[in-house]
A tleap script that builds the chain and sets N, CA, C and O, in Angstrom:
source leaprc.protein.ff14SB
mol = sequence {
  NMET SER LYS LYS VAL GLU ILE LYS TRP LEU
  SER GLU LEU GLU GLU HIE ASP TYR PRO ALA
  ALA LEU SER TYR LEU ARG LEU LEU TYR ASP
  GLU GLN ILE ALA ILE ALA HIE VAL SER ARG
  LEU LYS HIE ALA SER ILE SER GLY PHE LYS
  ALA LYS ASP ILE PHE ARG ALA SER GLY LEU
  SER LEU LEU GLY ILE SER ASN ALA HIE VAL
  GLU LYS ASP GLN GLN LYS ILE LEU SER GLY
  HIE GLU LEU THR PRO LEU LEU LEU ILE ARG
  ASP SER ALA ASN GLY LYS VAL ILE VAL ALA
  ASP GLY TYR HIE ARG LEU CYS ALA VAL TYR
  SER TYR ASN GLU ASP ALA VAL ILE PRO CYS
  LYS ILE CALA
}
set mol.1.N position { 138.542 108.159 126.509 }
set mol.1.CA position { 139.751 108.319 125.408 }
set mol.1.C position { 139.037 108.299 124.322 }
set mol.1.O position { 137.820 108.159 124.441 }
set mol.2.N position { 139.710 108.454 122.836 }
set mol.2.CA position { 139.578 107.843 121.713 }
set mol.2.C position { 141.061 107.140 121.511 }
set mol.2.O position { 141.993 107.030 122.307 }
set mol.3.N position { 140.916 106.698 120.113 }
set mol.3.CA position { 141.906 105.602 120.089 }
set mol.3.C position { 143.248 106.936 119.150 }
set mol.3.O position { 143.044 107.859 118.361 }
set mol.4.N position { 144.570 106.356 119.793 }
set mol.4.CA position { 145.268 107.474 119.367 }
set mol.4.C position { 145.714 107.951 117.465 }
set mol.4.O position { 146.745 107.349 117.166 }
set mol.5.N position { 145.445 108.393 116.856 }
set mol.5.CA position { 145.853 108.973 115.676 }
set mol.5.C position { 147.262 110.171 115.057 }
set mol.5.O position { 147.813 111.231 115.356 }
set mol.6.N position { 147.273 109.573 114.497 }
set mol.6.CA position { 149.034 110.860 114.112 }
set mol.6.C position { 148.497 112.157 114.064 }
set mol.6.O position { 147.403 112.413 113.560 }
set mol.7.N position { 149.340 113.080 114.643 }
set mol.7.CA position { 148.836 114.477 115.086 }
set mol.7.C position { 149.839 115.017 113.856 }
set mol.7.O position { 150.991 114.683 114.129 }
set mol.8.N position { 149.775 115.651 112.755 }
set mol.8.CA position { 150.359 116.705 112.199 }
set mol.8.C position { 150.898 118.006 112.242 }
set mol.8.O position { 150.204 118.877 111.717 }
set mol.9.N position { 152.067 118.373 112.787 }
set mol.9.CA position { 152.525 119.774 113.140 }
set mol.9.C position { 153.247 120.834 111.649 }
set mol.9.O position { 154.293 120.562 111.059 }
set mol.10.N position { 152.410 121.914 111.372 }
set mol.10.CA position { 153.665 123.327 111.018 }
set mol.10.C position { 155.311 123.093 112.234 }
set mol.10.O position { 155.471 122.908 113.440 }
set mol.11.N position { 156.111 123.225 111.167 }
set mol.11.CA position { 157.315 123.700 111.633 }
set mol.11.C position { 157.458 125.152 112.511 }
set mol.11.O position { 158.284 125.345 113.403 }
set mol.12.N position { 156.332 126.225 111.977 }
set mol.12.CA position { 156.228 127.057 112.335 }
set mol.12.C position { 155.197 127.753 112.666 }
set mol.12.O position { 154.175 127.080 112.536 }
set mol.13.N position { 154.879 129.480 113.279 }
set mol.13.CA position { 153.348 129.722 113.141 }
set mol.13.C position { 153.242 130.592 112.574 }
set mol.13.O position { 154.008 131.434 112.105 }
set mol.14.N position { 151.582 130.316 112.597 }
set mol.14.CA position { 151.319 131.241 111.463 }
set mol.14.C position { 151.148 132.761 111.517 }
set mol.14.O position { 150.399 133.152 112.412 }
set mol.15.N position { 151.631 133.578 110.827 }
set mol.15.CA position { 151.354 135.449 110.951 }
set mol.15.C position { 150.291 135.426 111.604 }
set mol.15.O position { 150.412 135.870 112.746 }
set mol.16.N position { 149.206 135.047 111.295 }
set mol.16.CA position { 147.849 135.451 112.350 }
set mol.16.C position { 147.994 135.188 113.799 }
set mol.16.O position { 147.707 136.195 114.446 }
set mol.17.N position { 148.425 133.939 114.703 }
set mol.17.CA position { 148.714 133.409 115.502 }
set mol.17.C position { 149.469 134.930 116.811 }
set mol.17.O position { 149.346 135.111 118.023 }
set mol.18.N position { 150.340 135.832 115.486 }
set mol.18.CA position { 150.824 136.803 116.832 }
set mol.18.C position { 149.177 137.849 117.406 }
set mol.18.O position { 148.454 137.952 118.397 }
set mol.19.N position { 149.275 138.284 116.342 }
set mol.19.CA position { 147.403 139.310 116.690 }
set mol.19.C position { 146.793 138.276 117.849 }
set mol.19.O position { 146.983 138.479 119.048 }
set mol.20.N position { 146.068 137.193 117.359 }
set mol.20.CA position { 145.770 136.659 118.649 }
set mol.20.C position { 145.748 136.407 119.240 }
set mol.20.O position { 144.626 136.178 119.689 }
set mol.21.N position { 147.374 135.973 120.387 }
set mol.21.CA position { 147.779 135.922 121.281 }
set mol.21.C position { 147.927 137.735 121.304 }
set mol.21.O position { 148.376 137.917 122.436 }
set mol.22.N position { 147.888 138.116 121.126 }
set mol.22.CA position { 148.060 139.824 121.382 }
set mol.22.C position { 146.923 140.489 122.025 }
set mol.22.O position { 147.054 141.152 123.054 }
set mol.23.N position { 145.522 140.268 121.265 }
set mol.23.CA position { 144.460 140.190 121.624 }
set mol.23.C position { 144.178 139.745 123.091 }
set mol.23.O position { 143.875 140.274 124.160 }
set mol.24.N position { 144.400 138.661 122.658 }
set mol.24.CA position { 144.474 138.045 124.346 }
set mol.24.C position { 145.010 138.273 125.947 }
set mol.24.O position { 144.537 138.509 127.059 }
set mol.25.N position { 146.109 138.079 125.402 }
set mol.25.CA position { 147.114 139.158 126.003 }
set mol.25.C position { 146.857 140.203 126.712 }
set mol.25.O position { 147.166 140.370 127.891 }
set mol.26.N position { 145.981 141.324 125.641 }
set mol.26.CA position { 145.637 142.375 126.036 }
set mol.26.C position { 144.718 142.498 127.768 }
set mol.26.O position { 144.780 143.425 128.575 }
set mol.27.N position { 143.907 141.159 127.867 }
set mol.27.CA position { 142.849 141.785 128.595 }
set mol.27.C position { 143.303 140.902 129.708 }
set mol.27.O position { 142.628 140.387 130.599 }
set mol.28.N position { 144.945 140.811 129.413 }
set mol.28.CA position { 144.914 140.158 131.136 }
set mol.28.C position { 146.654 140.692 131.741 }
set mol.28.O position { 147.041 140.500 132.894 }
set mol.29.N position { 147.390 141.291 130.770 }
set mol.29.CA position { 148.360 142.260 130.979 }
set mol.29.C position { 147.763 143.585 130.062 }
set mol.29.O position { 147.160 143.503 128.992 }
set mol.30.N position { 148.127 144.855 130.832 }
set mol.30.CA position { 148.199 146.453 129.982 }
set mol.30.C position { 149.255 145.554 128.677 }
set mol.30.O position { 149.900 144.517 128.519 }
set mol.31.N position { 148.747 147.147 127.787 }
set mol.31.CA position { 148.878 147.225 126.283 }
set mol.31.C position { 150.872 146.774 126.207 }
set mol.31.O position { 151.216 145.800 125.538 }
set mol.32.N position { 151.955 147.641 126.978 }
set mol.32.CA position { 152.688 146.648 127.267 }
set mol.32.C position { 153.519 146.525 127.508 }
set mol.32.O position { 154.627 147.024 127.311 }
set mol.33.N position { 152.801 145.273 128.362 }
set mol.33.CA position { 153.477 144.129 128.557 }
set mol.33.C position { 153.007 143.330 127.538 }
set mol.33.O position { 153.918 142.671 127.036 }
set mol.34.N position { 151.500 143.069 126.852 }
set mol.34.CA position { 151.108 142.034 125.891 }
set mol.34.C position { 152.411 141.874 124.368 }
set mol.34.O position { 152.934 141.038 123.631 }
set mol.35.N position { 152.372 143.117 124.616 }
set mol.35.CA position { 153.681 143.631 123.287 }
set mol.35.C position { 154.735 143.095 123.368 }
set mol.35.O position { 155.319 142.664 122.373 }
set mol.36.N position { 155.283 142.993 124.784 }
set mol.36.CA position { 156.825 142.037 125.054 }
set mol.36.C position { 156.375 141.068 124.732 }
set mol.36.O position { 156.854 140.216 123.984 }
set mol.37.N position { 155.358 141.087 125.284 }
set mol.37.CA position { 155.346 138.995 125.658 }
set mol.37.C position { 155.061 138.423 123.888 }
set mol.37.O position { 155.193 137.280 123.450 }
set mol.38.N position { 154.908 138.881 123.619 }
set mol.38.CA position { 154.629 138.694 121.586 }
set mol.38.C position { 155.892 138.850 121.468 }
set mol.38.O position { 156.532 137.950 120.923 }
set mol.39.N position { 156.387 139.723 121.825 }
set mol.39.CA position { 157.589 139.257 121.575 }
set mol.39.C position { 158.508 138.792 121.400 }
set mol.39.O position { 159.239 138.626 120.424 }
set mol.40.N position { 158.514 138.609 122.133 }
set mol.40.CA position { 159.787 137.580 122.505 }
set mol.40.C position { 158.938 136.465 122.362 }
set mol.40.O position { 159.649 135.492 122.110 }
set mol.41.N position { 158.034 136.228 122.395 }
set mol.41.CA position { 157.357 134.999 121.406 }
set mol.41.C position { 157.650 134.375 120.629 }
set mol.41.O position { 157.728 133.151 120.526 }
set mol.42.N position { 157.994 135.770 119.502 }
set mol.42.CA position { 158.170 135.511 118.267 }
set mol.42.C position { 159.768 135.105 118.059 }
set mol.42.O position { 160.210 134.443 117.121 }
set mol.43.N position { 160.249 135.462 118.762 }
set mol.43.CA position { 162.056 135.234 119.316 }
set mol.43.C position { 161.808 133.899 119.821 }
set mol.43.O position { 162.611 133.808 120.749 }
set mol.44.N position { 161.242 132.943 119.760 }
set mol.44.CA position { 161.258 131.944 121.247 }
set mol.44.C position { 161.617 131.164 119.614 }
set mol.44.O position { 161.532 131.593 118.464 }
set mol.45.N position { 162.114 129.620 120.293 }
set mol.45.CA position { 162.731 128.602 119.563 }
set mol.45.C position { 161.194 127.511 120.063 }
set mol.45.O position { 160.601 127.313 121.123 }
set mol.46.N position { 161.069 127.119 118.922 }
set mol.46.CA position { 159.955 125.685 119.578 }
set mol.46.C position { 160.352 125.036 120.725 }
set mol.46.O position { 161.529 124.750 120.941 }
set mol.47.N position { 159.414 124.778 121.498 }
set mol.47.CA position { 159.466 123.675 122.338 }
set mol.47.C position { 158.884 122.685 121.960 }
set mol.47.O position { 158.305 122.761 120.877 }
set mol.48.N position { 158.825 121.055 122.944 }
set mol.48.CA position { 157.707 119.980 123.467 }
set mol.48.C position { 157.231 120.017 124.156 }
set mol.48.O position { 157.207 121.177 124.566 }
set mol.49.N position { 156.730 119.439 124.680 }
set mol.49.CA position { 155.335 119.939 126.465 }
set mol.49.C position { 153.969 118.769 125.754 }
set mol.49.O position { 153.163 118.715 124.825 }
set mol.50.N position { 154.387 118.064 126.820 }
set mol.50.CA position { 153.038 116.366 126.734 }
set mol.50.C position { 151.677 117.647 126.747 }
set mol.50.O position { 151.671 118.760 127.273 }
set mol.51.N position { 150.496 116.860 125.857 }
set mol.51.CA position { 149.697 117.783 126.054 }
set mol.51.C position { 148.611 118.208 127.725 }
set mol.51.O position { 147.965 119.237 127.921 }
set mol.52.N position { 148.807 116.697 128.900 }
set mol.52.CA position { 148.195 117.000 129.927 }
set mol.52.C position { 149.466 117.612 130.204 }
set mol.52.O position { 149.575 116.936 131.227 }
set mol.53.N position { 150.628 118.357 130.204 }
set mol.53.CA position { 150.885 118.584 131.372 }
set mol.53.C position { 151.003 119.943 131.480 }
set mol.53.O position { 151.445 120.535 132.465 }
set mol.54.N position { 150.244 120.888 129.537 }
set mol.54.CA position { 150.089 121.982 129.791 }
set mol.54.C position { 148.664 122.606 129.783 }
set mol.54.O position { 148.135 123.709 129.652 }
set mol.55.N position { 148.305 121.216 130.008 }
set mol.55.CA position { 146.794 121.708 130.903 }
set mol.55.C position { 146.982 121.789 132.187 }
set mol.55.O position { 146.676 122.852 132.727 }
set mol.56.N position { 147.665 120.422 133.200 }
set mol.56.CA position { 148.094 120.875 134.421 }
set mol.56.C position { 148.118 122.661 134.947 }
set mol.56.O position { 147.345 123.225 135.723 }
set mol.57.N position { 149.417 123.280 134.119 }
set mol.57.CA position { 150.275 123.863 134.630 }
set mol.57.C position { 149.402 125.154 133.855 }
set mol.57.O position { 149.683 126.179 134.476 }
set mol.58.N position { 148.506 125.444 132.794 }
set mol.58.CA position { 148.318 126.555 132.834 }
set mol.58.C position { 146.067 126.138 133.927 }
set mol.58.O position { 145.229 126.995 134.206 }
set mol.59.N position { 145.991 124.822 134.130 }
set mol.59.CA position { 144.902 125.548 135.267 }
set mol.59.C position { 143.932 125.303 134.129 }
set mol.59.O position { 143.037 125.968 134.650 }
set mol.60.N position { 143.233 124.774 132.687 }
set mol.60.CA position { 142.692 125.412 131.935 }
set mol.60.C position { 141.459 123.656 131.947 }
set mol.60.O position { 141.741 122.464 132.074 }
set mol.61.N position { 140.504 124.192 131.802 }
set mol.61.CA position { 139.565 123.339 131.590 }
set mol.61.C position { 139.712 122.742 130.229 }
set mol.61.O position { 140.049 123.518 129.335 }
set mol.62.N position { 139.456 121.117 129.839 }
set mol.62.CA position { 139.313 120.646 128.957 }
set mol.62.C position { 137.605 121.240 128.600 }
set mol.62.O position { 136.556 121.163 129.240 }
set mol.63.N position { 137.980 121.868 127.205 }
set mol.63.CA position { 137.091 121.954 126.231 }
set mol.63.C position { 136.293 120.590 125.711 }
set mol.63.O position { 136.809 119.672 125.074 }
set mol.64.N position { 135.017 120.675 126.105 }
set mol.64.CA position { 134.592 119.181 125.519 }
set mol.64.C position { 133.816 119.161 123.672 }
set mol.64.O position { 133.369 119.981 122.870 }
set mol.65.N position { 133.984 118.091 123.734 }
set mol.65.CA position { 134.085 117.928 121.692 }
set mol.65.C position { 132.650 118.711 120.837 }
set mol.65.O position { 132.624 118.896 119.620 }
set mol.66.N position { 131.643 119.053 121.699 }
set mol.66.CA position { 130.328 119.855 121.165 }
set mol.66.C position { 131.266 121.160 120.846 }
set mol.66.O position { 131.092 121.588 119.704 }
set mol.67.N position { 132.095 121.779 121.526 }
set mol.67.CA position { 132.561 122.653 121.078 }
set mol.67.C position { 133.116 123.289 119.657 }
set mol.67.O position { 134.343 123.196 119.625 }
set mol.68.N position { 132.599 123.872 118.541 }
set mol.68.CA position { 132.910 124.131 117.642 }
set mol.68.C position { 134.489 124.475 116.684 }
set mol.68.O position { 134.866 124.211 115.542 }
set mol.69.N position { 134.982 125.067 117.662 }
set mol.69.CA position { 136.040 125.090 117.237 }
set mol.69.C position { 136.909 124.179 117.628 }
set mol.69.O position { 137.900 124.064 116.906 }
set mol.70.N position { 136.802 123.160 119.010 }
set mol.70.CA position { 137.402 122.285 119.353 }
set mol.70.C position { 137.502 120.930 118.197 }
set mol.70.O position { 138.321 120.014 118.118 }
set mol.71.N position { 136.134 121.307 117.268 }
set mol.71.CA position { 135.678 119.307 116.529 }
set mol.71.C position { 136.438 120.098 115.145 }
set mol.71.O position { 136.858 119.314 114.294 }
set mol.72.N position { 136.590 121.215 114.938 }
set mol.72.CA position { 137.290 121.807 113.668 }
set mol.72.C position { 138.398 121.371 113.709 }
set mol.72.O position { 138.770 120.638 112.792 }
set mol.73.N position { 139.529 121.779 115.106 }
set mol.73.CA position { 140.334 121.035 115.002 }
set mol.73.C position { 140.498 120.037 114.761 }
set mol.73.O position { 141.336 119.612 113.965 }
set mol.74.N position { 139.758 119.443 115.372 }
set mol.74.CA position { 140.270 117.537 115.749 }
set mol.74.C position { 139.379 117.362 114.032 }
set mol.74.O position { 139.630 116.314 113.436 }
set mol.75.N position { 138.757 118.004 113.587 }
set mol.75.CA position { 138.379 117.236 112.105 }
set mol.75.C position { 140.161 117.251 111.279 }
set mol.75.O position { 140.663 116.362 110.591 }
set mol.76.N position { 140.816 118.727 111.725 }
set mol.76.CA position { 141.659 118.574 111.068 }
set mol.76.C position { 143.099 117.695 110.805 }
set mol.76.O position { 143.826 117.451 109.842 }
set mol.77.N position { 143.049 117.289 112.632 }
set mol.77.CA position { 143.578 115.797 112.822 }
set mol.77.C position { 143.225 114.731 112.087 }
set mol.77.O position { 144.005 113.988 111.490 }
set mol.78.N position { 141.778 114.631 112.135 }
set mol.78.CA position { 141.407 113.007 111.106 }
set mol.78.C position { 141.725 113.290 109.480 }
set mol.78.O position { 141.834 112.402 108.635 }
set mol.79.N position { 141.835 114.565 109.266 }
set mol.79.CA position { 142.076 114.362 107.708 }
set mol.79.C position { 143.830 114.432 107.136 }
set mol.79.O position { 144.308 114.201 106.025 }
set mol.80.N position { 144.581 114.921 108.650 }
set mol.80.CA position { 145.796 114.939 108.610 }
set mol.80.C position { 146.735 116.452 108.128 }
set mol.80.O position { 147.900 116.553 107.743 }
set mol.81.N position { 145.813 117.364 108.314 }
set mol.81.CA position { 146.254 118.650 108.037 }
set mol.81.C position { 147.548 118.645 109.628 }
set mol.81.O position { 147.648 117.883 110.589 }
set mol.82.N position { 148.274 119.812 109.233 }
set mol.82.CA position { 148.934 120.267 110.057 }
set mol.82.C position { 147.903 121.457 110.638 }
set mol.82.O position { 147.101 122.209 110.085 }
set mol.83.N position { 148.475 121.179 112.534 }
set mol.83.CA position { 148.416 122.400 113.252 }
set mol.83.C position { 149.277 123.113 113.123 }
set mol.83.O position { 150.271 123.056 112.399 }
set mol.84.N position { 148.713 124.320 114.301 }
set mol.84.CA position { 149.635 124.978 114.493 }
set mol.84.C position { 149.817 124.992 115.482 }
set mol.84.O position { 148.879 124.700 116.224 }
set mol.85.N position { 151.739 125.503 116.344 }
set mol.85.CA position { 151.786 124.844 117.355 }
set mol.85.C position { 151.483 126.402 118.216 }
set mol.85.O position { 151.331 127.545 117.784 }
set mol.86.N position { 151.481 125.831 119.621 }
set mol.86.CA position { 150.169 126.866 120.827 }
set mol.86.C position { 151.649 127.879 120.851 }
set mol.86.O position { 152.689 127.602 120.253 }
set mol.87.N position { 151.449 128.889 121.561 }
set mol.87.CA position { 152.097 129.964 122.751 }
set mol.87.C position { 151.647 130.033 123.976 }
set mol.87.O position { 150.494 130.129 124.396 }
set mol.88.N position { 152.712 129.974 124.544 }
set mol.88.CA position { 152.786 129.999 125.889 }
set mol.88.C position { 152.834 131.432 126.770 }
set mol.88.O position { 153.053 132.530 126.257 }
set mol.89.N position { 152.663 131.270 127.753 }
set mol.89.CA position { 154.003 132.546 128.366 }
set mol.89.C position { 154.247 132.113 129.356 }
set mol.89.O position { 153.974 130.918 129.239 }
set mol.90.N position { 154.730 132.354 130.670 }
set mol.90.CA position { 154.804 131.715 131.679 }
set mol.90.C position { 154.865 132.811 132.695 }
set mol.90.O position { 155.747 133.664 132.794 }
set mol.91.N position { 153.282 132.591 133.791 }
set mol.91.CA position { 152.997 133.459 134.312 }
set mol.91.C position { 153.720 133.193 135.716 }
set mol.91.O position { 153.026 132.638 136.569 }
set mol.92.N position { 155.109 133.546 136.070 }
set mol.92.CA position { 155.573 133.230 137.193 }
set mol.92.C position { 155.153 133.664 138.516 }
set mol.92.O position { 155.298 132.917 139.483 }
set mol.93.N position { 154.592 134.937 138.632 }
set mol.93.CA position { 153.907 136.117 139.153 }
set mol.93.C position { 152.878 134.514 140.151 }
set mol.93.O position { 152.970 134.363 141.369 }
set mol.94.N position { 152.357 133.943 139.588 }
set mol.94.CA position { 150.824 133.524 139.885 }
set mol.94.C position { 151.314 131.372 139.242 }
set mol.94.O position { 150.592 130.406 138.997 }
set mol.95.N position { 152.423 131.523 139.235 }
set mol.95.CA position { 152.587 129.883 138.921 }
set mol.95.C position { 151.759 129.195 137.943 }
set mol.95.O position { 151.464 128.017 138.146 }
set mol.96.N position { 151.279 129.916 136.712 }
set mol.96.CA position { 150.817 129.245 135.683 }
set mol.96.C position { 151.246 129.767 134.393 }
set mol.96.O position { 151.675 130.858 134.018 }
set mol.97.N position { 150.910 128.256 133.628 }
set mol.97.CA position { 151.351 129.146 132.132 }
set mol.97.C position { 149.862 129.262 131.948 }
set mol.97.O position { 148.967 128.476 132.259 }
set mol.98.N position { 149.803 130.988 131.094 }
set mol.98.CA position { 149.034 130.878 129.623 }
set mol.98.C position { 149.303 130.682 128.244 }
set mol.98.O position { 150.253 130.768 127.466 }
set mol.99.N position { 147.684 130.284 128.239 }
set mol.99.CA position { 147.912 129.474 126.604 }
set mol.99.C position { 147.122 130.838 125.377 }
set mol.99.O position { 146.057 131.050 124.796 }
set mol.100.N position { 148.610 131.508 125.551 }
set mol.100.CA position { 147.975 133.049 124.562 }
set mol.100.C position { 147.455 132.208 123.200 }
set mol.100.O position { 146.741 132.914 122.487 }
set mol.101.N position { 147.601 131.268 122.852 }
set mol.101.CA position { 147.475 131.046 121.603 }
set mol.101.C position { 146.860 129.377 120.891 }
set mol.101.O position { 147.618 129.146 119.949 }
set mol.102.N position { 145.836 128.236 121.008 }
set mol.102.CA position { 146.216 127.178 121.061 }
set mol.102.C position { 145.034 126.801 121.012 }
set mol.102.O position { 144.346 126.416 120.068 }
set mol.103.N position { 144.678 127.021 122.836 }
set mol.103.CA position { 143.709 126.286 123.484 }
set mol.103.C position { 142.555 125.257 122.735 }
set mol.103.O position { 142.228 124.160 123.186 }
set mol.104.N position { 142.081 125.806 121.628 }
set mol.104.CA position { 141.099 124.927 121.116 }
set mol.104.C position { 142.227 123.620 120.271 }
set mol.104.O position { 142.178 122.413 120.037 }
set mol.105.N position { 142.837 124.356 120.122 }
set mol.105.CA position { 144.337 122.958 119.301 }
set mol.105.C position { 144.987 121.832 120.197 }
set mol.105.O position { 145.300 120.647 120.082 }
set mol.106.N position { 145.025 122.868 121.187 }
set mol.106.CA position { 145.383 121.986 122.988 }
set mol.106.C position { 144.025 120.954 123.329 }
set mol.106.O position { 144.195 119.799 123.717 }
set mol.107.N position { 143.336 121.259 123.223 }
set mol.107.CA position { 142.005 120.545 123.960 }
set mol.107.C position { 141.738 119.412 122.643 }
set mol.107.O position { 141.751 118.189 122.783 }
set mol.108.N position { 141.510 120.109 121.418 }
set mol.108.CA position { 141.558 118.567 120.329 }
set mol.108.C position { 142.882 117.404 120.874 }
set mol.108.O position { 142.901 116.380 121.558 }
set mol.109.N position { 143.834 118.173 120.187 }
set mol.109.CA position { 145.211 117.380 120.708 }
set mol.109.C position { 144.284 115.938 121.875 }
set mol.109.O position { 143.674 114.869 121.865 }
set mol.110.N position { 144.686 116.738 122.483 }
set mol.110.CA position { 144.397 116.182 123.846 }
set mol.110.C position { 143.114 114.519 124.563 }
set mol.110.O position { 143.231 113.605 125.380 }
set mol.111.N position { 141.539 115.263 123.140 }
set mol.111.CA position { 140.900 114.203 123.139 }
set mol.111.C position { 141.363 113.012 122.537 }
set mol.111.O position { 140.711 111.976 122.671 }
set mol.112.N position { 142.791 113.051 121.656 }
set mol.112.CA position { 142.913 111.788 121.018 }
set mol.112.C position { 144.386 111.431 121.407 }
set mol.112.O position { 144.740 110.258 121.293 }
set mol.113.N position { 145.267 112.376 121.861 }
set mol.113.CA position { 146.082 111.574 122.899 }
set mol.113.C position { 146.511 112.552 123.759 }
set mol.113.O position { 146.982 113.597 123.310 }
set mol.114.N position { 146.353 112.235 125.608 }
set mol.114.CA position { 146.790 113.184 125.876 }
set mol.114.C position { 148.446 113.726 126.611 }
set mol.114.O position { 148.700 114.763 127.224 }
set mol.115.N position { 149.506 112.370 126.187 }
set mol.115.CA position { 150.489 112.580 125.965 }
set mol.115.C position { 151.003 112.603 125.208 }
set mol.115.O position { 152.143 112.168 125.368 }
set mol.116.N position { 150.653 113.085 123.841 }
set mol.116.CA position { 151.119 114.063 122.837 }
set mol.116.C position { 151.844 114.814 123.155 }
set mol.116.O position { 151.606 115.467 124.171 }
set mol.117.N position { 153.423 115.099 122.167 }
set mol.117.CA position { 153.750 115.983 122.459 }
set mol.117.C position { 153.460 117.072 121.837 }
set mol.117.O position { 152.925 116.815 120.759 }
set mol.118.N position { 153.677 119.165 122.212 }
set mol.118.CA position { 153.067 119.607 121.520 }
set mol.118.C position { 154.203 120.791 120.970 }
set mol.118.O position { 154.921 121.441 121.729 }
set mol.119.N position { 154.191 120.893 119.676 }
set mol.119.CA position { 155.195 122.009 119.423 }
set mol.119.C position { 155.039 123.180 120.583 }
set mol.119.O position { 154.103 122.854 121.313 }
set mol.120.N position { 155.482 124.111 120.899 }
set mol.120.CA position { 154.943 125.552 121.520 }
set mol.120.C position { 156.318 126.190 121.455 }
set mol.120.O position { 157.371 125.681 121.842 }
set mol.121.N position { 156.166 127.235 120.974 }
set mol.121.CA position { 156.534 128.081 121.548 }
set mol.121.C position { 156.090 129.462 122.548 }
set mol.121.O position { 155.211 130.303 122.360 }
set mol.122.N position { 157.248 129.285 123.866 }
set mol.122.CA position { 157.255 129.346 125.566 }
set mol.122.C position { 157.850 130.971 125.807 }
set mol.122.O position { 158.908 131.130 125.198 }
set mol.123.N position { 157.464 132.007 126.446 }
set mol.123.CA position { 158.644 133.181 126.935 }
set mol.123.C position { 158.191 132.972 128.433 }
set mol.123.O position { 158.733 133.609 129.336 }
savepdb mol mol.pdb
quit
């Protein structure tokens, strides 16, 4: 693991994050359920969770640093740019958390500090 660096976060999500989440969620759920999830995310408050815990709860694999999107987010971190919080869905039926938006940011943050607290909206 690389040395720890300061990771800065925006206080709110960017508007394009919600359509990105909807696009992904439409692959997992029918249209109405995906729209309902995004609507709940828009109204959710920001919470914080450790990067390693989000990975554990999601069951996702860590993307390598050779991934272009992860590399782009790592460069943002190193240059002091603020990252956008993640959008998470609790999939109680399967006992997992779905990363609806922010998977590459999660991987980039984890590469610097697995204990970093990541701001998220979770529904």
